N, C-alpha and C positions, 0 to 999 in steps of 0.2 A: 626529427620522428613528422612524417609527414600525414597528419591525420585526415586530410584531403584523400589522400590514396586509402588509407584503411576502411573511411567510410565508403568509398566508392566499392570496396571489395566488401563490403554486406550483400548480402545475396537478398532475391524476392524470397518472402516468407508468406505463401498463402494462408494460412492459418497456426494458430498455435498448436505447441506439441501435449501431447498427454503425457502421464507419468509413465506408462509403458515403452511410448515412443522415446522419451527421453533417457530412460536408461537403455532401451537397444540402442541410439547413437553412442553413447559412453562405450559400450561394448565395440563398435565398430571404432570410435576412435585408437581405444585401447589396441586393439589387431591391427590398426592402419600405422602406429606409430609406436611400436613395442619399446622403444629404447628412450622415448621422452615422455610418456605418460606410467603414472602410477594410480592406481585407485585402492583407496583403503577403507575398509568398515568405519563407519561412526556409530552405530547402532541400526535400531526398527524405529520406526513411528509407531504411534500411537493404533493404526490401525497396521502396523505388519510389515510395510515399505521398506528396504534397505534406505539407509541413508548412507552418503557415499562422500568423501574427500578424493577428489582430481585433482594431481598434482603435475606440472609439467615444467619441465626448465628446472637447473640449479643454481639461481642467480644469488647472490648475497642477503638482498632484498626479498621481503616474507610481503606476499598480497592473499588478502582471503576477500574471495566474493560469492554471495551467496542470492542464490534467485528462491522467490516467492515467500520473503518473510510476511507478507501477507498473499493468502492464497489467489485472491481473485487480483493478482499483479502479474499477471504470467510474464509482462514484455523481457523484464529479468533472464527469464529462462532461456529466451530465444537469444538476448544479447550473451549469454554463457556459452551457447551454442556455436555462435558466431567466434567469439574470444577464443576458445578451447583450440579449434582447428587451425584458425590465422596464426595462433601463436605456433602452432606445430607446425605450418608452413612455411613460418617466414624466422628462421633462425637469424637473418642480420638485426631485426627489430626486436625478438626476444632477447638477445643479447644487449643490444643497445640500451635494454630498458633494464636490464641487472637485476631480474624478479627470479623469484620461485613462485609458482603462480598455483594459487588452491583456489578449486572452485566446489562449491555443492550446489548443483543444478536446482533442486528444490529441495527447501529445509520442510516445508510444509508439505507433504504429497499428499497426504488426505484433505486438506483442504484444497487443493489444486482438484482431485479427483471430485469432489462436489462441485467445483465448475466448471467439470466437464460439458456439462449441455452447451455451453457458448463459444466454449474455445475453438471450433469448425466453421463457425458463422452459423446463420450470417450475422453479422457485427453490427448489429441493430441496439440501439437503448434498450427496446422490450425483450431481444432474447437475453440480454445480459443480464435486465434485469427478473427475469423468469427464472434464470439459473445461477443466482448470484450466491453466494455465502462468503464469510469470515465472521472469523471466532471473535467471542470476547476480548480485550484487551488482556486479560488473565491467563486466557485460552492460547493466546500467539506465542509462535517461537519468537517473535521480536521482541515482547515487552515481559519475558516470563523468565527473565534470567534473576538469579538468588540476589533479594537487594537485605541489608541490616543495617540501616543510615535513619537515625533520631526516630521519629514514630513511624516509619516504615519498614515493615518485617515480614518477609515473601519467602517461603522455600518450596512452592509448590509448583515443583519446577516438570514441564513435561518432557518427554522422550525427545521432541524435537530441539529443546532448547540445551538439553544433556548432550547432543550431537554438536552442537554449535559450539559450547563451552567446550567440547572437548575437542574441535576443529581449533580454538584459538589457543587451548594449551598448545597444541601439536606444531603449532605452525609461528607461535606468536606475533601475530603478522604485524607490519609496519605499516601497512597499508589494509583498511577493510571498507567494500563495496558495499553495502546493503541495498538490494536492488529494488526499489518502491516505483508506482507508479499512478497517477491520478486517471481522473475520467474525462472531465471537462476543463477546458482552461488554458494555460499553457506552460511552460519549462519555467522549472525555478530548482536554486541548489541548497542542500543544508550541507552544511562543513561542521566538524570539530574545533577549528582555528583557522585565524583569521590568514589567507592566502592569494595577497594581493598580484602577482605572477599570474594568476589562472583567470582572473575578472574580466580581462578583452576575450579573452576565447569561449568563455563562460555568456556573455552575451551575444555574442557573434553565434556561436555553432548551430540554435534554433533557426536562422536565419538561412542556414543551409540547406534546409530542406522547407524553408515557409511556413517553419513554425513559429508560435507568437512566445517572447517571453514573457513572464507574468512579474512584473513588477512587485507586487504582492507579497508573493512568496506565502511564506506557511501562516496561516490565521496565527493573532497571537502576538507575534515576535518581529513583526516587519522593524520597530522601533528598535530593534538590536540589529539591524541588517548592516553585514558588511560593506553590501554594494547594493545597486538593483537586482532582486530576482536572488541576490545570495546572504543568506540568514543562517544563524547557527544552530549548531541542531538542537533541539529541545532538552533539557536537562530534566529527569525526574528528580534529582536532589535541590535543584532551583524550587519544583512544585511541590517540595515535601517541605524546602526551608520557608514557601509562603504559606504553608499551611500551618506550621508550628508557630510563625510568628503571629499569626491570628489567631492564635487558641486551642488549636485541635489539637485533638489526643489521638483522635485514632481517623485515619486518611481514608479507610476503607470506604466512608460514603462519595466519594473523591476520584480517588485510586486505588485500586482491588490489587493491581498487578503488581511486579520487579522493576527491576531496570532494563535498559533496551539492551541490544547490543553495543551499542556505541559507548554507554557510560561503563558498562563489563569489562569492553576492551582496554578500557584507559589505563588498566594495570601494567600493562605490556607497552606504553607508550605508544597508542594506535593510533594514526591518523585515520579518521573516517569521514566517509562522503555518501549523501544520497542526492539522486536525480532524482526529481518528478517531473512526468510528461505525461499527457492524456491522451485515451482512445482516439476521441472525435474532438474534432477541430471547430470550433466557434468563435471568431475573436471579437464577437461582441461584450465578452466581460471587458475588452478594454475602453470601450466608449462609453466615454465622459460628456456626452453631450444630454443636457437637462431634458426632461420629459414633460407630457402634463399632469404628471402624477406626483402628486404630493408624496415623500420618504413616510412621513407616518401612517400615513391609508397603505403605503406599502406594507409596511411593518405589521400594522390592525390585518391586511387579509392573509399575510403569511401564517399570524399566528393563530389566527381562524382555520384556517387548512390542518396547521397543527393541532389544533383542538379536536376538530371535527375526525381527523385519522387516530388519535388516543381515544375519542369517546369511541370508535367502533372497536378500535384494535384491544385495547384493555378488557371489556367483559368476557372477550372470545380467549385471549390468552387464560385469561382464571376458570374459563370454562376445559380449556384443555387441559390445563396442568395437572388435574386433579387424575387426570386418565391416562398419563402418559406411562410408560415401563419405565420401570427402577433404574437408578443409574444417572452418569454425568450427562447432560444432555447438551451437547456444544451448542444446538440450533436456539434449545432454551434460553441460554446463557446469554447469548450474543442477542436475541431480541430485548432482552430484560435492560440488558447493560445500553443498546440503543436508546429505549425509551427513556430511562432516566437518566440518559446523559443530555438527550434534545431536551426533554423538562426543565432541566437546570441550567440550561443555555438559554432559556426562553424568559428565564426569571428578568434578566438584564435589559432584553428587548421591552418585555411588557412596563420596566420602570423607566426609559428611555420616553416612552409615550405620555409622560407624564412632564416632560420637559419641552412645552413647545416652542419655546424659543430657537431649541434644537433644530427644528423642521426646516426642510427646504425640498425644493423638487428634487424628484429622484432621478437619477440619471440611468441611461441604457444600462450601464455596469450594471446599475443595482436592482435595475428590471429582471437582469438574466441571474445573477443571483439568488435573487429570490422567489422568483417564479420557473428557475429552471434548474439551477446547483441544486438549491436546496430540496426543492418538491422530489429531485431523483434521491437525496437523502433519504427522506422521507418516505422511501417506499421500501430502504432496507431491512426493516421489521417486519412489514408487511410478506414481502418474498420468503425472508427466513422461516416465517408462522407457517406459511403454505408448505414450504420444504420439508416443514420439522414434521408436519401431518403427513405427507408425503412418506416419510420414513417410516414414522410408526404402522402407517398402514403395509409397507413393505415387508416390516419386522412381523407380519401377522397380527396388529393390533389394530384389529378393524370395527371398533367402535364406531355406532351409527351416527354419533357427535362428530367423529373424527370425519367423517363423510361430507356428511352438512357443513362444518366450519370449514374444508377443504373448496368444495364449493361454491360456498361466499367469498373467499378469500382470493379462489382464482378470477372469480367476476368481477371484483373491485380492482385489482390488479389490472386485470386486460382493461378494464374502462380507463384506469389512469395511463397507462402506457400505450393507449389509441389517441390521448389528449397531448402527451409528451409527443408521440411523433409525429402529431400534425403542426403542430406548434413550433418547434425547434427545428431550425437549420442546421445539420451539421456534417462533416467531412469526414468518414473514414480517414486516418492516419495508416498508410501504407506501417507494418509491422517494420519492416526493412529500416524506415526512417528512424522509428522510437528507437530499436535497437543501435543502430547506427551512432545517436546521439548518443544514449547511455555508453557505449564503447568508446568514443572520442572520450567523451569526458573522464571517462574511470583511467584510460591511457595517461592522459595528459597530468591528472590529478597523480595517479604512479611515478611518473619524471619528475614533478613537484616534488613528493615526499622524499624521493630519491634524494635529490640537492639541496632539499633545506638542512 
C-alpha cells in the first residue's frame, strides 16, 4: 500500500461541511456507486437528525470509522469524505486491505450544528471561540456508553451513543477509528494495544506535511507511552480502580459519564485508534529554551487568571440559572463541568507552589502552555455561557437579565480574543493535510490489525 499516493489523492478542502452537506454527499456517493455502497439507519439524534451507517466493500475484516465523537472536532468528517470516495474509486486498494468498511460521518450532528458558526471560516482562534460548543462528558457520544463496573454505574445513554452501540453490534469491528482532533500543539496517537510495526510510520507521518510530532501526547499518561507520541487510550476502568483504591464510594464528583467507545468495543476484541492533530500550528510548544521567568511565578500568574475568570463567571451563572427554561440544558451542563474540572485541576498546582525546591526557570514551552493553550481552554465556559444566553433568547426567553449578561459576556470574550490574536502567532493548517494524516494513519493501522 502506497500511503504517499493516498496522501497525494486527498483534495483541497476550503472549509468544513455542515450536517446537511455531509448528508447530501452521502446521497451522491450512493448514486455514484450503487453496487458498492449501502446505507442503513441507526436511529436519530436528540435533535432529530438521521444517524446512518455507510458500508463499503465486502472484505472479511470489519472497520468502523466514526466522525465527530466530539462536536468541535470536524476534521474526521472530512477524512471520511475522502476515504468513502477513495475506497469506492480504488478497487485494488480496497481488495488489498481486505475490509468491509463502515462509516458514521457525524455521530453528533446536533453538536456539529452548534459549531456551524466557524465551520466556513474565517479560521481564526477568535471565530472558533465565539462559536465553540462541546457537551459535558456525560452528554457526549464518546463517553456515554453504559457502564456497570465496581463503583461506576451509568445507564443514561443518549440517542447518539445508542446508534454507536448499534453500529458496533452490526459490524463487530476488528478495527475502530474514533476521529478526534485538538486545537494547538502537535500530532500524537492513542492506541488500545502495543503496535511496534506502526511506530516508525507514526513518527514520520506528520513530517510529510511539516507538522510537529507531540512527544508528550495525552496529558497524564506519558509515563505509559509505547513510543514517542504514542500512548495507550485512557482507561475508564483504570480511573475507577484508582478511585476505589483511594476509598471513593461515589465516583460522580470525578467521573459522571460512562465507558468510552474504545472500552465498550473491547467485548468484540476490537483494536482502537485515535489520532490527535491541531487546527493551528505553532511549534513553540516544543521549545525547551529557558526564559527569565520562574516556573512558580508562571503558575501563580495562571492561577490568578483562573481565579479572576471564576470570580467573574460564577455569580453570573447563578444569576442566569434560575431564569432558564425547564429541561436538560446542554450548555449549562458543559459550563458547570468545565468549571468544576478546572477548579479540581488547580489544587495540585497550588500545592506545587509550597515546594520551592522544585522551582526552576520556565521554558518557552511552559510559557506557551500556560499563557496560550490553557488560556484558550479557560474561555470554553465563557463562550458556552454566552451561547446559552443566546439560545434562551432565541427560544423566546427574553428576560432582561439575559440581555444584560449576554452583553457582558460578549464584551469579555471579545477582549480576551483580541489579546490572544495579538499575542499568538499561528498558521492555519490546511484541512487536506489534517485529513491526509488521519487517513494514512487509519489505513496503516487497519493493515496492521489485519495481519496481527
